[in-house]
C-alpha positions as CSV (number, residue, x, y, z in Angstrom):
1,X,189.9,180.3,52.1
2,X,187.2,180.6,49.2
3,X,188.0,179.3,45.5
4,X,186.1,179.6,42.9
5,X,186.7,178.1,39.1
6,X,186.3,181.4,36.5
7,X,184.6,180.7,33.1
8,X,184.9,184.0,31.9
9,X,184.8,185.7,28.2
10,X,185.9,189.3,27.4
11,X,185.6,192.0,24.5
12,X,186.8,195.2,24.3
13,X,184.0,197.6,23.2
14,X,184.2,201.2,21.7
15,X,182.3,204.0,23.9
16,X,179.6,203.7,21.2
17,X,179.4,200.1,21.8
18,X,179.2,201.0,25.8
19,X,176.5,203.5,25.6
20,X,174.6,201.0,22.9
21,X,175.1,197.8,25.9
22,X,174.5,200.7,28.6
23,X,171.3,201.8,26.8
24,X,169.7,198.5,25.5
25,X,170.4,196.3,29.0
26,X,168.6,199.6,30.9
27,X,172.1,200.4,32.8
28,X,171.2,204.0,34.1
29,X,174.2,206.2,36.0
30,X,172.9,204.5,39.0
31,X,173.7,201.0,38.6
32,X,177.2,200.8,38.2
33,X,179.4,200.7,40.9
34,X,182.8,201.6,41.6
35,X,185.8,198.7,42.8
36,X,189.3,199.2,42.9
37,X,192.2,197.0,42.0
38,X,195.5,197.4,43.2
39,X,198.0,194.5,41.5
40,X,201.3,193.1,42.9
41,X,204.0,190.9,41.9
42,X,207.6,190.8,42.3
43,X,210.3,192.8,40.8
44,X,211.0,190.6,38.3
45,X,207.7,189.4,37.8
46,X,207.8,186.0,39.0
47,X,203.8,185.2,39.2
48,X,203.3,186.9,35.7
49,X,206.6,184.3,34.4
50,X,203.7,181.8,36.0
51,X,200.6,182.8,34.7
52,X,199.3,184.3,37.9
53,X,198.0,187.2,39.2
54,X,197.7,189.0,42.4
55,X,195.1,192.0,43.4
56,X,193.3,193.3,46.1
57,X,190.0,194.3,44.9
58,X,189.0,197.2,47.6
59,X,185.1,197.7,47.6
60,X,182.1,199.0,49.7
61,X,185.0,199.6,52.5
62,X,186.1,195.7,52.2
63,X,189.6,194.5,51.3
64,X,189.6,191.2,49.2
65,X,192.8,189.5,48.4
66,X,192.8,187.3,45.0
67,X,195.5,185.2,43.6
68,X,194.4,183.9,39.6
69,X,195.9,181.2,38.3
70,X,195.4,178.6,35.4
71,X,192.6,175.9,35.3
72,X,191.7,173.9,32.3
73,X,188.4,176.0,32.5
74,X,189.4,179.2,33.2
75,X,191.0,180.5,35.8
76,X,191.3,179.3,39.4
77,X,190.9,182.0,41.8
78,X,191.5,182.1,45.4
79,X,190.3,184.6,47.5
80,X,190.8,186.3,50.7
81,X,189.4,188.8,53.1
82,X,192.0,191.0,54.3
83,X,191.8,193.8,57.7
84,X,191.8,197.4,57.1
85,X,195.5,197.3,58.7
86,X,196.8,194.4,56.6
87,X,195.6,196.1,53.4
88,X,197.4,199.3,53.9
89,X,200.7,197.1,54.9
90,X,200.2,195.4,51.7
91,X,199.8,199.2,50.1
92,X,203.0,200.3,51.5
93,X,205.2,197.0,50.3
94,X,205.6,195.9,54.1
95,X,204.6,192.3,56.0
96,X,202.4,190.0,53.4
97,X,199.4,188.6,55.0
98,X,199.6,184.7,56.2
99,X,197.1,182.4,54.9
100,X,196.0,180.2,52.2
101,X,197.1,183.1,49.3
102,X,200.3,182.7,50.7
103,X,201.0,178.8,51.0
104,X,200.1,178.8,47.5
105,X,202.6,181.4,46.7
106,X,205.1,179.9,48.4
107,X,204.1,176.5,46.8
108,X,205.0,177.7,43.6
109,X,208.2,179.1,44.4
110,X,207.4,182.8,44.8
111,X,208.5,184.4,48.0
112,X,205.5,186.5,49.2
113,X,208.3,188.8,51.1
114,X,209.2,190.3,47.6
115,X,205.6,191.2,46.4
116,X,205.5,194.4,45.7
117,X,202.6,197.1,44.9
118,X,202.0,198.1,41.1
119,X,199.6,200.1,40.6
120,X,196.0,200.4,40.5
121,X,192.7,200.4,38.3
122,X,190.0,201.8,38.9
123,X,186.6,199.9,37.5
124,X,182.6,201.7,37.3
125,X,181.2,198.4,36.6
126,X,177.4,197.3,36.2
127,X,175.6,193.9,35.7
128,X,172.8,192.1,34.3
129,X,171.9,188.3,35.1
130,X,171.2,186.5,32.6
131,X,169.2,183.1,32.6
132,X,172.4,180.8,32.7
133,X,175.7,183.4,33.5
134,X,176.2,187.1,34.0
135,X,176.6,189.9,32.1
136,X,178.8,192.6,33.2
137,X,180.3,196.1,31.9
138,X,183.3,197.6,33.0
139,X,184.4,201.3,32.1
140,X,188.5,201.2,33.4
141,X,190.9,203.9,34.1
142,X,194.6,203.0,35.0
143,X,197.6,205.1,34.2
144,X,196.7,207.2,31.2
145,X,194.1,204.8,29.6
146,X,190.0,204.7,29.3
147,X,188.5,201.9,28.2
148,X,185.7,199.5,27.5
149,X,184.6,195.7,28.6
150,X,181.9,193.5,28.1
151,X,182.2,190.4,30.3
152,X,180.5,187.5,30.4
153,X,180.7,184.6,33.0
154,X,179.6,181.8,32.4
155,X,178.4,178.0,34.2
156,X,179.8,176.0,31.7
157,X,182.8,177.0,28.4
158,X,181.2,175.5,25.5
159,X,178.0,177.0,26.6
160,X,179.0,180.2,27.4
161,X,181.0,181.0,24.6
162,X,178.1,180.1,22.4
163,X,175.9,183.1,24.6
164,X,179.0,185.1,24.4
165,X,179.1,185.2,20.4
166,X,175.4,185.0,20.1
167,X,175.4,188.2,22.8
168,X,177.7,190.2,20.5
169,X,176.6,189.4,17.0
170,X,173.1,190.6,18.1
171,X,174.4,194.2,18.8
172,X,176.8,194.1,15.5
173,X,179.8,194.1,18.4
174,X,183.0,192.4,16.4
175,X,185.1,189.8,18.6
176,X,188.2,191.5,19.7
177,X,191.1,189.6,21.1
178,X,190.8,190.8,24.6
179,X,193.4,191.0,27.3
180,X,192.9,190.7,31.3
181,X,192.7,193.6,32.8
182,X,196.1,192.9,34.7
183,X,197.4,192.3,31.1
184,X,196.1,195.9,29.7
185,X,197.6,197.3,33.2
186,X,200.7,195.9,32.5
187,X,200.7,196.7,29.2
188,X,200.2,200.3,29.4
189,X,203.0,200.5,32.2
190,X,205.6,199.0,30.0
191,X,204.7,201.8,27.6
192,X,205.0,204.2,29.5
193,X,208.2,204.0,31.3
């Protein structure tokens, strides 16, 4: 099992802001890689009610199950590598792989056997290391939506917040309240029903 606390700041971007930052950061088309997030919850959204999220990230032929839980400094992420057979099982709403994520779900009172696949979000992502963190530019496609986002992964909350705010001001980008990807996915899914 691998766990980490993710300290991350996000800001939605307009297409023009996205392309401006791509150019300013020298991120060419080949700088971007594609990853696919598959989202899961129970039919009555038990994970959402616990402020948790469950996804499988498919990238470069590997599959990682991640449970995100609230943490005082950000989000506690628990990662579990999946085989292709386990991945297929999840996508077909079959058997849930036992392991650390299964145990945590059980401890939360969420029956892992009731977890179902809800949908997919594809991301074209480019990353740029900074002195104290990681800048990430994402173009996301899900349902009938395309959106653009800037993320900053920091080592420490207060300093990261200052650096992120300073970066946005440097490029004249207003700070915007930004939901995380799974929240945006759910909003779009609900509006399509």
